[in-house]
DSSP file (Angstrom, degrees, kcal/mol; ACC not computed):
  #  RESIDUE AA STRUCTURE BP1 BP2  ACC     N-H-->O    O-->H-N    N-H-->O    O-->H-N    TCO  KAPPA ALPHA  PHI   PSI    X-CA   Y-CA   Z-CA
    1    1 A M              0   0    0      0, 0.0     2,-0.3     0, 0.0    19,-0.1   0.000 360.0 360.0 360.0 141.2  134.4   74.7  165.3
    2    2 A R        -     0   0    0      2,-0.0     2,-0.5    18,-0.0    20,-0.1  -0.979 360.0-107.2-151.0 163.0  136.4   71.5  165.1
    3    3 A V        -     0   0    0     -2,-0.3    20,-0.7     2,-0.0     2,-0.5  -0.800  26.4-171.5 -93.4 132.0  139.7   70.3  163.7
    4    4 A I  E     -a   23   0A   0     -2,-0.5     2,-0.3    18,-0.1    20,-0.2  -0.960  18.4-141.5-122.9 110.5  139.6   68.1  160.6
    5    5 A W  E     +a   24   0A   0     18,-2.5    20,-2.7    -2,-0.5     3,-0.1  -0.533  25.1 172.9 -74.8 131.6  143.0   66.6  159.8
    6    6 A T        +     0   0    0     -2,-0.3    21,-0.1    18,-0.2    -1,-0.1   0.066  50.3 100.8-124.5  22.1  143.8   66.5  156.1
    7    7 A D  S    S-     0   0    0     19,-0.1    -1,-0.1     1,-0.0    19,-0.1   0.270 101.3 -97.0 -95.9  11.8  147.5   65.4  156.3
    8    8 A G  S    S+     0   0    0     17,-0.4    -2,-0.1     1,-0.3    16,-0.0   0.430  73.6 146.9  92.7  -1.3  146.8   61.7  155.5
    9    9 A R        -     0   0    0      1,-0.1    -1,-0.3    16,-0.1     2,-0.2  -0.261  46.4-116.6 -67.2 158.1  146.8   60.4  159.1
   10   10 A E        -     0   0    0      1,-0.1    -1,-0.1    14,-0.0     3,-0.1  -0.494  33.4 -93.4 -87.3 160.3  144.6   57.5  160.1
   11   11 A L        -     0   0    0     -2,-0.2    -1,-0.1     1,-0.1    12,-0.1  -0.501  52.4 -99.9 -67.0 144.5  141.7   57.7  162.5
   12   12 A P        -     0   0    0      0, 0.0    -1,-0.1     0, 0.0    10,-0.1  -0.381  21.1-138.2 -67.2 147.2  142.9   56.7  166.0
   13   13 A K  S    S+     0   0    0      1,-0.3    -2,-0.0    -3,-0.1     0, 0.0   0.875  98.8  16.9 -73.2 -38.0  142.1   53.1  167.1
   14   14 A D  S    S-     0   0    0     25,-0.0    -1,-0.3     2,-0.0     2,-0.0  -0.637  88.2-168.2-134.8  74.8  141.0   54.1  170.6
   15   15 A P        -     0   0    0      0, 0.0    24,-0.1     0, 0.0     3,-0.0  -0.301  27.5-112.7 -71.0 147.4  140.4   57.8  170.6
   16   16 A E        -     0   0    0      1,-0.1    25,-0.1     5,-0.0     5,-0.0  -0.636  49.2 -99.2 -70.1 130.2  139.9   59.9  173.8
   17   17 A P        -     0   0    0      0, 0.0     2,-0.3     0, 0.0    23,-0.2  -0.269  48.1-178.8 -57.9 135.2  136.3   61.1  173.7
   18   18 A R  B >   -f   40   0B   0     21,-2.7    23,-2.9     1,-0.1     3,-0.7  -0.942  38.8-115.6-131.4 154.0  135.9   64.6  172.5
   19   19 A W  T 3  S+     0   0    0     -2,-0.3    -1,-0.1     1,-0.3     3,-0.1   0.915 119.4  25.5 -56.3 -45.6  132.7   66.7  172.1
   20   20 A N  T 3  S-     0   0    0      1,-0.3    -1,-0.3    20,-0.1    20,-0.2   0.274 110.9-131.1-102.1   9.4  133.1   66.9  168.3
   21   21 A G    <   -     0   0    0     -3,-0.7     2,-0.5    18,-0.4    -1,-0.3  -0.203  34.4 -60.9  74.5-167.6  135.1   63.7  168.0
   22   22 A Y  E     - B   0  38A   0     16,-3.5    16,-1.9    -4,-0.1     2,-0.4  -0.985  57.6-165.6-120.8 119.9  138.3   63.2  166.0
   23   23 A S  E     +aB   4  37A   0    -20,-0.7   -18,-2.5    -2,-0.5     2,-0.3  -0.887  16.2 177.8-119.1 137.6  138.1   63.9  162.3
   24   24 A V  E     -aB   5  36A   0     12,-2.3    12,-3.1    -2,-0.4     2,-0.3  -0.952  14.8-177.0-127.0 153.0  140.3   63.1  159.3
   25   25 A A  E     - B   0  35A   0    -20,-2.7   -17,-0.4    -2,-0.3     2,-0.3  -0.950  12.5-171.0-147.3 164.4  139.4   63.9  155.7
   26   26 A K  E     - B   0  34A   0      8,-1.9     8,-2.6    -2,-0.3     2,-0.5  -0.989  31.3-109.6-152.9 155.3  140.5   63.7  152.1
   27   27 A W  E     - B   0  33A   0     -2,-0.3     6,-0.2     6,-0.2     3,-0.1  -0.772  23.1-172.2 -84.2 127.3  139.6   65.0  148.7
   28   28 A V  E    S-     0   0A   0      4,-2.7     2,-0.2    -2,-0.5    -1,-0.2   0.829  72.6 -22.5 -87.0 -38.3  138.1   62.2  146.6
   29   29 A D  E >  S- B   0  32A   0      3,-1.1     3,-0.6     0, 0.0    -1,-0.3  -0.831  90.5 -68.0-152.5-169.4  138.1   64.4  143.5
   30   30 A D  T 3  S+     0   0    0     -2,-0.2     3,-0.0     1,-0.2    -3,-0.0   0.722 131.7  28.8 -62.8 -21.5  138.1   68.1  142.6
   31   31 A C  T 3  S+     0   0    0      1,-0.1    34,-3.0    33,-0.0     2,-0.5   0.410 105.5  79.3-120.5  -0.1  134.6   68.6  144.0
   32   32 A T  E <   -BC  29  64A   0     -3,-0.6    -4,-2.7    32,-0.2    -3,-1.1  -0.952  47.2-178.4-124.7 122.5  134.2   66.0  146.8
   33   33 A F  E     -BC  27  63A   0     30,-2.7    30,-3.1    -2,-0.5     2,-0.5  -0.975  10.5-161.8-118.6 123.6  135.5   66.2  150.3
   34   34 A V  E     -BC  26  62A   0     -8,-2.6    -8,-1.9    -2,-0.5     2,-0.5  -0.930   3.2-167.5-115.1 126.9  134.9   63.2  152.7
   35   35 A V  E     -BC  25  61A   0     26,-3.0    26,-2.8    -2,-0.5     2,-0.4  -0.948   1.9-164.5-114.8 127.1  135.3   63.6  156.5
   36   36 A D  E     -BC  24  60A   0    -12,-3.1   -12,-2.3    -2,-0.5     2,-0.4  -0.938  11.0-171.3-110.8 134.3  135.4   60.5  158.8
   37   37 A T  E     +BC  23  59A   0     22,-2.7    22,-2.3    -2,-0.4     2,-0.3  -0.984  12.8 160.2-132.3 136.3  134.8   61.1  162.5
   38   38 A V  E     +B   22   0A   0    -16,-1.9   -16,-3.5    -2,-0.4    20,-0.1  -0.850  51.0  55.0-135.9 173.0  135.2   58.8  165.6
   39   39 A G        +     0   0    0     18,-0.5   -21,-2.7    16,-0.4   -18,-0.4   0.784  61.3 168.4  75.2  29.0  135.6   59.3  169.3
   40   40 A M  B     -f   18   0B   0     17,-0.3   -21,-0.2   -23,-0.2    -1,-0.2  -0.589  44.2-104.0 -78.4 136.9  132.6   61.5  170.0
   41   41 A D    >   -     0   0    0    -23,-2.9     3,-1.9    -2,-0.3    -1,-0.1  -0.320  25.2-129.9 -56.3 133.4  131.7   62.1  173.6
   42   42 A E  T 3  S+     0   0    0      1,-0.3    11,-0.4    10,-0.1    -1,-0.2   0.587 102.0  73.6 -68.9  -8.5  128.6   59.9  174.5
   43   43 A R  T 3  S+     0   0    0      9,-0.1    -1,-0.3     2,-0.1     2,-0.1   0.651  84.0  86.6 -76.1 -13.7  126.9   63.0  176.1
   44   44 A T  S <  S-     0   0    0     -3,-1.9     9,-0.4     1,-0.1     2,-0.3  -0.344  76.1-127.5 -81.2 168.0  126.3   64.3  172.5
   45   45 A W        -     0   0    0      7,-0.1     3,-0.1     1,-0.1    -2,-0.1  -0.782   9.4-133.8-114.2 158.1  123.3   63.4  170.4
   46   46 A V  S    S+     0   0    0      5,-3.1     2,-0.2    -2,-0.3    -1,-0.1   0.787  89.9   3.1 -76.5 -29.7  123.0   62.0  166.9
   47   47 A D  S >  S-     0   0    0      4,-0.5     3,-0.8    -3,-0.0    -1,-0.1  -0.836  85.2 -88.9-146.7-179.6  120.3   64.6  166.1
   48   48 A N  T 3  S+     0   0    0     -2,-0.2    -2,-0.0     1,-0.2    -1,-0.0   0.625 117.2  65.7 -73.2 -13.3  118.3   67.5  167.5
   49   49 A V  T 3  S-     0   0    0      2,-0.0    -1,-0.2     0, 0.0     0, 0.0   0.743 116.6-107.8 -80.3 -24.0  115.7   65.2  168.9
   50   50 A G    <   +     0   0    0     -3,-0.8    -2,-0.1     1,-0.2     0, 0.0   0.637  53.4 168.0 107.3  18.7  118.2   63.7  171.4
   51   51 A H        -     0   0    0      1,-0.1    -5,-3.1    -6,-0.0    -4,-0.5  -0.486  30.1-134.4 -65.1 129.4  118.8   60.2  170.0
   52   52 A P        -     0   0    0      0, 0.0     2,-0.3     0, 0.0    -7,-0.1  -0.195  17.5-158.5 -79.9 173.4  121.9   58.9  171.9
   53   53 A H        -     0   0    0     -9,-0.4     2,-0.1   -11,-0.4    -9,-0.0  -0.943  13.7-119.5-143.9 165.9  124.9   57.1  170.4
   54   54 A S    >   -     0   0    0     -2,-0.3     3,-1.4     1,-0.0   -14,-0.2  -0.399  37.8 -96.3 -98.2 179.1  127.6   54.7  171.7
   55   55 A S  T 3  S+     0   0    0      1,-0.2   -16,-0.4    -2,-0.1   -15,-0.1   0.608 120.1  66.5 -70.7 -11.0  131.3   55.1  171.9
   56   56 A E  T 3  S+     0   0    0    -18,-0.1    -1,-0.2   -17,-0.1    22,-0.0   0.347  71.0 134.7 -92.6   6.5  131.5   53.1  168.6
   57   57 A L    <   -     0   0    0     -3,-1.4   -18,-0.5   -17,-0.2     2,-0.4  -0.312  32.5-173.2 -58.3 133.4  129.7   55.8  166.6
   58   58 A R  E     - D   0  78A   0     20,-2.4    20,-2.5   -20,-0.1     2,-0.4  -0.999   2.7-165.8-126.9 132.7  131.4   56.6  163.2
   59   59 A V  E     -CD  37  77A   0    -22,-2.3   -22,-2.7    -2,-0.4     2,-0.5  -0.967   5.0-166.9-121.5 134.6  130.2   59.5  161.1
   60   60 A Q  E     -CD  36  76A   0     16,-2.4    16,-2.9    -2,-0.4     2,-0.5  -0.978   5.2-168.9-122.6 120.2  131.0   60.1  157.5
   61   61 A E  E     -CD  35  75A   0    -26,-2.8   -26,-3.0    -2,-0.5     2,-0.5  -0.908   3.0-163.5-107.0 131.7  130.3   63.4  155.9
   62   62 A T  E     -CD  34  74A   0     12,-2.9    12,-2.0    -2,-0.5     2,-0.6  -0.961   2.2-166.8-118.3 116.5  130.5   63.9  152.2
   63   63 A F  E     -CD  33  73A   0    -30,-3.1   -30,-2.7    -2,-0.5     2,-0.5  -0.895   6.4-173.7-101.9 122.6  130.6   67.5  150.9
   64   64 A N  E     -CD  32  72A   0      8,-2.8     8,-3.0    -2,-0.6     2,-0.9  -0.965  19.2-142.4-122.6 118.7  130.1   67.8  147.2
   65   65 A R  E     + D   0  71A   0    -34,-3.0     6,-0.2    -2,-0.5     3,-0.1  -0.688  20.8 178.5 -80.6 107.4  130.5   71.2  145.4
   66   66 A V  E     -     0   0A   0      4,-1.5     2,-0.3    -2,-0.9    -1,-0.2   0.919  65.3 -30.2 -76.1 -46.9  127.7   71.2  142.8
   67   67 A D  E >  S- D   0  70A   0      3,-1.4     3,-0.9   -36,-0.0    -1,-0.2  -0.863  84.6 -67.0-155.8-172.2  128.5   74.7  141.5
   68   68 A Y  T 3  S+     0   0    0     -2,-0.3    -2,-0.0     1,-0.2     3,-0.0   0.859 131.4  29.1 -55.7 -41.2  130.0   78.0  142.8
   69   69 A D  T 3  S+     0   0    0     27,-0.1    28,-2.1    28,-0.1     2,-0.4   0.422 110.9  74.4-100.9   0.2  127.1   78.8  145.1
   70   70 A T  E <   +DE  67  96A   0     -3,-0.9    -4,-1.5    26,-0.2    -3,-1.4  -0.959  46.7 177.3-129.0 130.6  125.9   75.2  146.0
   71   71 A L  E     -DE  65  95A   0     24,-2.7    24,-3.5    -2,-0.4     2,-0.4  -0.996  16.1-150.8-126.9 130.5  127.3   72.5  148.3
   72   72 A E  E     -DE  64  94A   0     -8,-3.0    -8,-2.8    -2,-0.4     2,-0.4  -0.843  10.4-161.9-100.6 139.9  125.6   69.2  149.0
   73   73 A L  E     -DE  63  93A   0     20,-2.4    20,-2.9    -2,-0.4     2,-0.4  -0.983   8.6-177.5-123.0 128.2  126.1   67.4  152.3
   74   74 A S  E     -D   62   0A   0    -12,-2.0   -12,-2.9    -2,-0.4     2,-0.5  -0.979   8.1-163.1-120.4 139.3  125.4   63.8  152.9
   75   75 A V  E     -DE  61  90A   0     15,-2.6    14,-2.6    -2,-0.4    15,-1.4  -0.980   1.2-164.8-128.5 122.2  125.9   62.3  156.4
   76   76 A K  E     -DE  60  88A   0    -16,-2.9   -16,-2.4    -2,-0.5     2,-0.5  -0.905   6.7-155.8-108.3 131.6  126.2   58.6  157.1
   77   77 A I  E     +DE  59  87A   0     10,-3.4    10,-2.4    -2,-0.5     2,-0.4  -0.901  12.5 178.4-108.0 129.9  125.8   57.2  160.6
   78   78 A D  E     +D   58   0A   0    -20,-2.5   -20,-2.4    -2,-0.5    -2,-0.0  -0.937  15.5 150.3-133.8 111.3  127.4   53.9  161.6
   79   79 A D    >>  -     0   0    0     -2,-0.4     4,-2.7   -22,-0.2     3,-1.6  -0.748  20.7-171.8-141.5  88.6  127.0   52.7  165.3
   80   80 A P  T 34 S+     0   0    0      0, 0.0    -1,-0.1     0, 0.0   -23,-0.1   0.709  86.1  55.7 -60.7 -21.3  126.9   48.9  165.6
   81   81 A K  T 34 S+     0   0    0      1,-0.1     3,-0.1     3,-0.0   -28,-0.0   0.769 120.7  28.9 -77.9 -25.0  125.9   49.1  169.3
   82   82 A M  T <4 S+     0   0    0     -3,-1.6     2,-0.3     1,-0.2    -1,-0.1   0.685 123.4  37.2-108.0 -23.5  122.8   51.2  168.6
   83   83 A H     <  -     0   0    0     -4,-2.7    -1,-0.2     1,-0.1    -4,-0.0  -0.956  65.2-134.8-135.1 149.4  121.8   50.3  165.0
   84   84 A T  S    S+     0   0    0     -2,-0.3    -1,-0.1     1,-0.2    -6,-0.0   0.736  91.7   3.9 -75.4 -22.2  121.7   47.0  163.0
   85   85 A K  S    S-     0   0    0     -6,-0.1    -1,-0.2    -8,-0.0    -6,-0.1  -0.984  89.6 -83.1-155.4 159.9  123.2   48.7  160.0
   86   86 A P        -     0   0    0      0, 0.0     2,-0.3     0, 0.0    -8,-0.2  -0.270  47.3-168.2 -62.0 153.6  124.6   52.1  158.9
   87   87 A W  E     -E   77   0A   0    -10,-2.4   -10,-3.4    -4,-0.0     2,-0.7  -0.974  26.3-108.2-144.5 157.4  122.0   54.7  157.8
   88   88 A M  E     -E   76   0A   0     -2,-0.3   -12,-0.3   -12,-0.2     3,-0.2  -0.776  24.6-177.4 -88.9 115.8  122.0   58.1  156.0
   89   89 A A  E    S+     0   0A   0    -14,-2.6     2,-0.4    -2,-0.7    -1,-0.2   0.859  81.5  12.5 -78.3 -37.9  121.1   60.9  158.5
   90   90 A L  E     -E   75   0A   0    -15,-1.4   -15,-2.6     3,-0.0     2,-0.5  -0.997  68.3-167.8-136.5 134.5  121.2   63.5  155.6
   91   91 A D  E    S-     0   0A   0     -2,-0.4   -17,-0.2   -17,-0.2    -3,-0.0  -0.913  75.1 -21.2-128.1 106.9  121.3   62.7  152.0
   92   92 A K  E    S-     0   0A   0     -2,-0.5     2,-0.5     1,-0.2   -18,-0.2   0.939  74.0-178.0  62.2  51.7  122.1   65.6  149.6
   93   93 A Y  E     -E   73   0A   0    -20,-2.9   -20,-2.4     1,-0.0     2,-0.5  -0.714  24.9-131.5 -75.8 124.6  121.2   68.4  152.0
   94   94 A V  E     -E   72   0A   0     -2,-0.5     2,-0.5   -22,-0.2   -22,-0.2  -0.691  21.9-168.7 -91.6 127.9  121.7   71.5  149.9
   95   95 A L  E     -E   71   0A   0    -24,-3.5   -24,-2.7    -2,-0.5     2,-0.3  -0.948   8.9-154.4-112.5 131.4  123.7   74.4  151.4
   96   96 A Y  E     -E   70   0A   0     -2,-0.5   -26,-0.2   -26,-0.2     2,-0.2  -0.805  25.9-100.7-107.4 149.2  123.8   77.7  149.6
   97   97 A R        -     0   0    0    -28,-2.1     3,-0.1    -2,-0.3   -28,-0.1  -0.434  36.8-135.1 -67.0 133.6  126.5   80.4  149.7
   98   98 A L        -     0   0    0     -2,-0.2    -1,-0.1     1,-0.1     0, 0.0  -0.499  33.4 -84.2 -85.5 159.4  125.7   83.3  152.0
   99   99 A P    >   -     0   0    0      0, 0.0     3,-1.9     0, 0.0    -1,-0.1  -0.232  38.0-113.5 -60.3 153.2  126.2   86.9  151.1
  100  100 A D  T 3  S+     0   0    0      1,-0.3    -2,-0.0    -3,-0.1    -3,-0.0   0.722 115.7  60.3 -60.7 -22.0  129.7   88.3  151.6
  101  101 A T  T 3  S+     0   0    0      2,-0.0    -1,-0.3     0, 0.0     2,-0.1   0.508  78.6 115.8 -84.8  -5.3  128.4   90.7  154.3
  102  102 A F    <   -     0   0    0     -3,-1.9     2,-0.4     2,-0.0    -4,-0.0  -0.420  43.0-174.0 -69.2 138.2  127.1   87.8  156.5
  103  103 A D        -     0   0    0     -2,-0.1     2,-0.5     2,-0.0    -2,-0.0  -0.996  12.8-147.6-135.3 128.8  128.8   87.4  159.9
  104  104 A M        -     0   0    0     -2,-0.4     2,-0.2     0, 0.0    -2,-0.0  -0.843  12.6-143.1-100.7 127.9  128.2   84.6  162.3
  105  105 A E        -     0   0    0     -2,-0.5     2,-0.1     1,-0.1    -2,-0.0  -0.493  27.8-100.2 -81.1 155.4  128.3   85.2  166.0
  106  106 A G        +     0   0    0     -2,-0.2     2,-0.3     2,-0.0    -1,-0.1  -0.402  48.7 172.5 -69.6 153.7  129.8   82.7  168.4
  107  107 A F        -     0   0    0     -2,-0.1     2,-0.4    26,-0.0     0, 0.0  -0.983  32.0-114.7-157.6 162.5  127.3   80.6  170.4
  108  108 A F        -     0   0    0     -2,-0.3     6,-0.0     1,-0.1    -2,-0.0  -0.858  11.8-159.3-102.9 139.2  127.0   77.6  172.7
  109  109 A C  S    S+     0   0    0     -2,-0.4    -1,-0.1     1,-0.2     0, 0.0   0.667  78.6  56.4 -87.4 -18.9  125.3   74.5  171.6
  110  110 A V    >>  -     0   0    0      1,-0.1     3,-1.7     2,-0.0     4,-1.1  -0.955  67.5-151.1-124.4 118.4  124.6   73.1  175.1
  111  111 A P  H 3> S+     0   0    0      0, 0.0     4,-1.5     0, 0.0     3,-0.4   0.841  97.8  61.6 -54.7 -35.3  122.7   75.1  177.7
  112  112 A S  H 34 S+     0   0    0      1,-0.2    -2,-0.0     2,-0.2     0, 0.0   0.752 106.0  47.1 -65.7 -21.8  124.6   73.4  180.6
  113  113 A E  H <> S+     0   0    0     -3,-1.7     4,-1.3     2,-0.1    -1,-0.2   0.716 104.4  62.1 -87.3 -24.2  127.8   74.9  179.2
  114  114 A T  H  X S+     0   0    0     -4,-1.1     4,-2.7    -3,-0.4     5,-0.2   0.917  97.5  55.2 -69.1 -44.6  126.3   78.4  178.8
  115  115 A A  H  X S+     0   0    0     -4,-1.5     4,-2.2     1,-0.2     5,-0.2   0.928 108.8  45.3 -60.1 -49.8  125.6   79.0  182.5
  116  116 A P  H  > S+     0   0    0      0, 0.0     4,-2.0     0, 0.0     5,-0.3   0.895 113.7  51.4 -61.9 -37.1  129.2   78.3  183.8
  117  117 A Y  H  X>S+     0   0    0     -4,-1.3     4,-3.3     1,-0.2     5,-2.0   0.943 111.1  46.9 -62.2 -47.6  130.6   80.5  181.0
  118  118 A N  I  <>S+     0   0    0     -4,-2.7     5,-2.5     3,-0.2    -1,-0.2   0.869 111.1  52.5 -63.5 -36.4  128.3   83.3  181.8
  119  119 A K  I  <5S+     0   0    0     -4,-2.2    -1,-0.2    -5,-0.2     8,-0.2   0.895 123.5  26.3 -67.3 -39.9  129.1   83.0  185.6
  120  120 A V  I  <5S+     0   0    0     -4,-2.0    -2,-0.2    -5,-0.2    -3,-0.2   0.867 141.9   7.3 -91.7 -41.9  132.9   83.2  185.0
  121  121 A I  I  <5S+     0   0    0     -4,-3.3    -3,-0.2    -5,-0.3    -4,-0.1   0.816 119.9  56.9-113.1 -46.7  133.3   85.1  181.8
  122  122 A G  I   <S-     0   0    0     -5,-2.0    -4,-0.2     1,-0.2    -3,-0.2   0.861 134.0  -8.3 -63.4 -40.1  130.1   86.6  180.5
  123  123 A N  S >><S+     0   0    0     -5,-2.5     3,-0.9    -6,-0.3     4,-0.6  -0.344  74.9 162.0-154.9  62.6  129.1   88.6  183.5
  124  124 A P  T 34 S+     0   0    0      0, 0.0     3,-0.2     0, 0.0    -2,-0.1   0.729  71.4  51.1 -67.2 -24.7  131.6   87.7  186.4
  125  125 A T  T 34 S+     0   0    0      1,-0.2    -6,-0.1     2,-0.1    -5,-0.0   0.665  96.8  66.2 -88.6 -15.4  131.0   90.8  188.6
  126  126 A S  T <4 S-     0   0    0     -3,-0.9    -1,-0.2     2,-0.2     3,-0.1   0.762  90.4-137.2 -79.0 -23.9  127.2   90.6  188.8
  127  127 A G  S  < S+     0   0    0     -4,-0.6     2,-0.4    -3,-0.2    -1,-0.1   0.287  79.8  79.1  83.0 -12.8  127.0   87.3  190.7
  128  128 A T  S    S-     0   0    0     -5,-0.3    -2,-0.2   -10,-0.1    -1,-0.2  -0.979  82.5-120.5-127.9 144.3  124.1   86.2  188.5
  129  129 A A        -     0   0    0     -2,-0.4   -10,-0.1    -3,-0.1     3,-0.1  -0.613  29.3-117.9 -81.3 137.2  124.4   84.9  185.0
  130  130 A P        -     0   0    0      0, 0.0   -12,-0.1     0, 0.0    -1,-0.1  -0.342  44.5 -83.8 -67.7 157.5  122.6   86.8  182.2
  131  131 A A        -     0   0    0      1,-0.1     2,-0.1     2,-0.1     0, 0.0  -0.339  48.4-110.3 -62.2 140.1  119.8   84.9  180.4
  132  132 A A              0   0    0      1,-0.1    -1,-0.1    -3,-0.1   -17,-0.0  -0.431 360.0 360.0 -69.6 145.6  121.0   82.7  177.6
  133  133 A K              0   0    0     -2,-0.1    -1,-0.1    -3,-0.1    -2,-0.1   0.471 360.0 360.0 -77.9 360.0  120.2   83.9  174.1
């Protein structure tokens, strides 16, 4: 979960690093929503393989509603300290609508964050953290 501001504000010039960065967005037309993000914590990765990024990383996500059940996502990466030019991380990745009965459980993206949570909140009286799912 993250906050995406849609009230017309500008991206901060020198944002405080956040795990998911600082995002602002706008509707380009009736079917296209563009999100710009800066200020991502350098401990995060650009992808699932673990490629790092610098504090100058800028990400632009373009969501395009193709039809009622289909959303296309394109993601552009711009990090002048790490790459010589911007590149498309995802280009027209298709997302399909899930059934109305679908329910998503909460989860942690980072194992190092799961252990402290389990020790304090998940199972505080046992003295040992339960295994991460």
